[in-house]
C-alpha positions in Angstrom: 152.6 134.1 76.7 155.6 132.9 78.6 158.2 131.2 76.1 157.8 127.8 77.9 157.8 125.1 75.6 157.6 121.5 76.2 155.4 120.0 79.1 152.3 121.7 80.1 152.8 124.0 83.4 150.5 121.6 85.6 152.6 118.4 84.4 154.6 117.9 87.7 155.8 114.0 86.7 158.8 115.1 85.0 159.8 117.2 87.8 159.8 114.9 90.6 162.2 112.5 88.3 164.5 115.3 87.7 164.6 116.2 91.4 165.3 112.6 92.4 168.0 112.1 89.8 169.6 115.7 90.7 169.8 114.7 94.2 171.4 111.2 93.0 173.7 113.2 90.9 174.8 115.5 93.9 175.4 112.5 96.1 177.3 111.0 93.6 179.3 114.2 93.1 180.1 114.3 96.9 181.0 110.6 97.3 183.5 111.2 94.2 184.7 114.2 95.6 185.5 112.8 99.0 187.4 109.8 97.5 189.3 112.3 95.3 190.2 114.4 98.8 191.5 111.1 100.5 193.4 110.2 97.8 194.9 113.8 97.3 195.7 113.7 101.2 197.6 110.1 100.7 199.5 111.6 97.8 200.3 114.8 99.8 201.7 112.6 102.8 203.6 110.6 100.2 205.4 113.5 98.5 206.1 114.9 102.0 207.8 112.1 103.4 209.7 110.9 99.7 211.1 114.6 99.4 212.1 114.8 102.8 209.8 117.5 104.5 210.6 118.3 108.2 209.0 116.0 110.1 208.9 118.3 113.5 206.8 120.6 111.3 203.2 121.2 112.4 201.9 120.6 108.9 203.6 117.5 108.5 202.2 116.5 111.7 198.9 117.6 110.7 199.0 115.7 107.5 200.2 112.8 109.3 197.5 112.6 111.6 194.7 112.5 108.9 196.9 110.4 106.1 197.7 107.6 108.5 194.0 106.8 109.6 193.0 107.1 106.2 195.4 104.5 105.0 193.5 101.8 106.7 195.7 98.5 106.8 197.9 99.5 103.8 201.0 100.8 105.7 203.3 97.7 106.5 201.6 95.5 103.7 204.7 95.6 102.0 207.9 95.7 103.8 210.5 97.1 101.6 214.3 97.7 102.0 213.8 101.2 100.5 211.9 103.0 103.2 210.6 105.7 100.7 209.4 103.2 98.0 207.6 101.4 100.9 205.6 104.4 101.8 205.1 105.4 98.2 203.9 101.8 97.4 201.7 101.5 100.7 200.3 104.6 101.0 199.8 104.7 97.0 197.6 101.6 97.4 195.6 103.4 99.8 194.9 106.4 97.6 193.9 104.0 94.7 191.7 102.2 97.1 189.8 105.2 98.0 189.6 106.4 94.4 188.2 102.6 93.2 185.7 102.2 96.5 184.3 105.6 96.1 184.1 105.3 92.4 182.5 102.1 92.7 179.8 103.4 95.3 179.0 106.4 93.0 178.4 104.3 90.0 176.4 102.1 92.1 174.2 105.2 93.3 174.0 106.8 89.6 172.1 103.8 88.3 
């Protein structure tokens, strides 16, 4: 005898429900992870600007090439006299946007 307890070996109704919820759970984790990755990219870009990273550096250029399109319409939303504060607020809003939007999509998908 196998030590299996619970549903009979031939009962697969629970299995299909488990697979559907498992696939849905994976999608939720992927969506949440993508949102977190986008937010981290924005935060790293903010830190590089605020902390005075060398803008001629290849890594800085790479991060700018990724962060600016991900920031969507947020850069320039608030024009402030302090450039660093403007970058912090505008790109910070983009980071929060990605967390909120992907979190909302993930929550809808998990239902």
